[in-house]
N, C-alpha and C positions, 0 to 999 in steps of 0.2 A: 576767572578759572583759578582752580584753589591748587596748590601740588600737595596740598593732605590727602588727595587721593591715592596719592604713590603709596603710603604708608597703611590704608584704608586695603588694599588688591594684595600688599603682601600679607596682612592680616588675615585676610580671606584663604590665600594660596597655604597659610600655616594652619589655619584651621581643618580646611575641607581636603588639603593637597592642591597643586597648580593641573591638574586634572578636570579639575571643575571648570574651567572656562572652555571645557568643551560641551558641556550642560549649559547653553544658552541661559534656559529660562531659569535654571537653579544656579545659575551663576548670578543673573541680574537678581535674582531674590535677594540671594547673599550678599550681595555688592549692598543694595537699599536698606537692608537691615542692617550693615558696617556702617555706613556711611551717610545716613539719612538726610542731612545737611548739604549732603554734595548732590543732590540728583543729576545735576547736569552732567557735572563731570562724569558720575557713574555713567549714563547715557552714552558720553563717549565714547566709555572703555568697555563696554561691553558692545556697541556697537563695530568698536575698531578690531575685538574678538571676532565677532560675527564675519566680518567683509576680510580676515583672513592676515589682517595687517600684523598682529604680535607674532604669528607663526613666520610668517615671510621674514620680519624683523631676526629672529631665531636662527636662521639657515641664511641671514646676509652677512656676507665676513667684512661687508665695506657700505655701512649703511648711510645714504646718501638721503638727508633730511629732506632736501629741497624735492629729488624725485617721488618720496610718498608725501609731501606738503601734497603737489600739485594733483598727486592720484586723486586722494583725498578731495580736493578742492574738484577736481574735474569729474570723477565717476558718481559723488558720492554729497555732493551740493555740499558739502562745510566749507565754511569761510576761513580763508586762511590761520587766522588766529585758531580756530578751535581744531584746523588741523593739527600746527605746530605743535599745540598743548597737546595731542594725543599720542603724536610720535615722539614728543618728548618723554613724554611717562613709560611709554614703550620701551624706548631706549634706555630707562631706568632700569626698569624693572626685566629685562633681560639680563642688563649686569648684574644685579642684586640677587638673581636667582640661580645664577651659573652658568644654564644649559649646557649641558656638553652632548653632542650624536657624533658617531664613528661613521666615516665613510667607507661600509664595505670595499673589500677587494681593492683597495688601493695601488698595491703593490703589480699587481696584473694592467691595471690600468695606466702606472706609469708606463710598464714593459709595453705596452700597445702604444702610447704615446713617443716612447723612444724608436721602434718600429718602424712607424710609420713618419716619423719624422715631424711629429704634428706639433709646432713650436705654439700655437696658442694654447692646446692642451696643456703642456707642459710648462706653460707659465703659471697657469692656473694652479697646476699640482705644485707648481715650487713655494706658491705663495700658500698654499695651505698648510705646507711643512714649514714653511719659515713662521705664520701666526699659532701654529698647532689647533687649527679652523679645522674640525672633522678630524684630524689624525694626530696620534701623537706628538708633541712637536720635538720634530727634528733637524738643527741650524745644517747638519752635514749633509744631509740627502737637498736641502735646500739650495745649499752651497755648491752640489755637485750639479743640480737640474739648471741651478743658472747660470754657472760657470759653462757647461754644454750651449746653452742658449749662448753668451756672450762671446764666444768662441767658433759660432755659426752665423753668426754678423747680427743677430738680435741683441740689444743691447738694453732691451727694458727692463731687465734685472740687475744693474748698473747698483742702483740705490740699493737693493737690498744686498749686493756684495761688495758695495763699500760701508754698510751698515755693520755687518757680519766682522770686515776685518776691522771696522773701529771698535768693535765692544771684542772681540774675540770670540765669536758664535757660531759654533763648528768649524773652525778655524784659528789658526795663531794671529793674536792681533799685529796687527801692521797698519800706522797710520798713514805711513807714506803711500801704499796700494791704496787704503780706503779712499785719501783724496784724487789717487790716481781716476778713481773707477767714479766720482761724484764729478770731476772735475771734465772726463772726458765724454761725459752723457749730459745734454741739457733737454732734461723735463723738468715736469712740475715739482716731483718729490728732491731731485737733485739741487736743485735750483733753493728750495728751502731751505737744504739741510747746509749748503752754504752760505745762503745767506745767515742762518745762525751764527757760523763759525764767525765771519768777518762782524757781526756785529756786536758778538762777546770775547771775539780772540782768542778763539780754541783753536788750538792746531795749527793760526795763521795769525798774521801781526792784524791787531784790530783794523777796520777799515770802512766806516761809516757809509760813504759812498758806494766800495762794493757790496756792501751787504742790502743795500737799497738796492742796485742795480741787479743783482739774484734777486729778489722778494719782486721787482717788477717785472721778471721773466717768470712766475711762477704763480700757476692757477690755483694754489691750492690754497683753504678758505682760511688757514694760521697766515699764508703771507701777505693776506691783504693788511693783518691786523699789525706784524710787525711794519709794512711798509708805512700803515699810516700813524706809527708809534715815532718812529725815524722820522718822517716827514713835520709831525707834531714838532718834535725837538726841535727841530731846523725853522721850527714858526712858520712853515709852509703848511698853514691851515686848513685853504680851501682845498688846496692838493690832498692831505690826509683825511680831510672828509671823504672826498671822493673815494679815496684806497676803503675806509672804515665800509662806507656804503654797498663797495662792492663784495665786503667779505659780509655784510649784513644780507645781503640778498640769498648768498648761501648760508644764511641762520649760523652763523660764528658767532656765539654766544657774546663773546667780551665786543666783537665789532656792533653789534647790534646797542650794546649798553654805552659805546663810545660815539654814537651816531647820535643818541639822545641826550648825551651830553652836549654835541656841538649844536643840536639844535635849541636847548635849555640855554647855553650859555652865548650862542650867536658867533661860534668860533670856526669861520672859513666857511658860513651860510648864514642864513636870516635867520633871528630867533623866530619858533614856530613851537611853541609848548605843546600844543595839541598833536603836533607827530613826536613829539619828545617823549609824550608819555605815552604814546601807541608804541615805540621803541622801547621805553623800558619794560612797558608789560608783554612784549615778544622776547626780553632777557630775561625777565621774571620765569616766564614759559620755560624757558631752557636755564633754569635752575641759575641764574646770577644772580649772586647776593646783594651788588650795591644795586643792579637794577631793581630789585625789589625793595631795596632802601630809597629811593629816588620814588619811586612809589608811594610810599609812605610819606614821604615830607611832602610832596605833592597833596597830598587826602589833609596831612595838617594843615596847609596853608590856605587851602582853597584853590590852585594853578589850574586854569583849564579844568579842572573836576570841581565839582559843588564840595565844599571843605564836610569832610567826615569824619570824626578822629574814632570813631570804629575801625570802619575801614583804615584807618593809618595805622592805628594800634594792631589789625591784623596783619597787614603788611610787614610791617615792621617785627611783628613773631618771628614771620617766615623768614624774614633778613636776617635773622639769628639766629634761627635753625639752621641757613645754610655758610652760618659763621662771618657774618658782618661787623667788623668791627665797631663803627659808627653804630649799629643797630644794637648792640648787646651794650655801649656804651649807653645809650639813650634811654632802653627800659633799664637799665641798674640805675640811672639817676631818675627815672619816671616812680618807679618801684622806690627808691630811695624817699623821695617826695611827695608821694600820693598824687601825682599829676597824670591824667587820663586813669590810671589805673590805683587800686584799691593799695595803700601802704604796705609793704609787706619786705621787709628787711631780709629776712631767708631770700626773697625772687631778689631782692637788688644785689643780694651779696654773691648769688648764684649766675651774673648777667655780668659783676665787674670782677668775679673768677676767670669766666670763659674770655671776655674782654683781653684781661689779661695773659690768658693761652692763645689767643689769636696773635697780638701782638709779639710775646714771643717767638712763636712760628714766624711767621713774619721777617723779624728781626735776626732770626737765627740761621735762615732757609738760606743754603749757598745753592748756586749752580751747579750740578754735578753732570756728569757722563749719560746718565738716565735721565736728565732733566731736559732735555732736546734732543 
């Protein structure tokens, strides 16, 4: 699978308008004309449109990658990798196009939910206001709804109340109250949040053991990544691998990459290059730059796969486009020396400059309130 298909779809949308996706025959013809070397990818994209997966994702505020993949595998007989690739492509397209829709009569729906004391409906409406999903984002209304629910014994909105107090969204910032909401409710989101605080020493004294305990209590896919990182730092590689594997099953892309690295190097698990290659492919399908770089190296070295310099360069270019530092440096050297590619000093300079920008970005990047 080739992630270049994303730009091809965007180009078709730009030329014909995105409503072309409803005319399946015309859309398929336009896609095949736009990307004649990506026919398999075009087929999957058109199939996903026909099945309504794309439009379902447009109207889905919490895209569950695993749920969509399982549907495509079970109902449409795609293999898991094809299904994941398709869902990943659609997720990027929805974000790039920036679809917006408005839920009509939201005020009436809210008042009706209050009158019926329908906590389930109120929780959903509160989330739409918090996210700005189908309505104009309104933290004050979200705060009002979740405060009402919390006051009536429904603490599912505690995370959102804590988050709004933490950042001063819809209410005056109050870190003490934010921590109170996070700490008084033990659910996946609050545990993930508290784990991050103790891992980074934000608002609380840094305590990696406490952080690990909170991550272990959360089933959010990012919690498995942080759990694995902390266990890896403690050299508990077998447990770290298991944590990464749980995240990988939910298609957390960093976990997929980490599982691949563990299998490649034998960290906490027996070396299995074939499985490592599979996980790197999955990570690449989710646009993970280092997953793409590892695939390139495997094709250069002929590890598990047949040595193929053309495929290696293809993955290296994709990794560079996804901002892999190592890939940009490698391509800069290759173009400088004329190795695997024709010597081109302009291209070499381009990749060296891009590598410098990526390096500076990582060096200067600091954790801010919006980063966690």
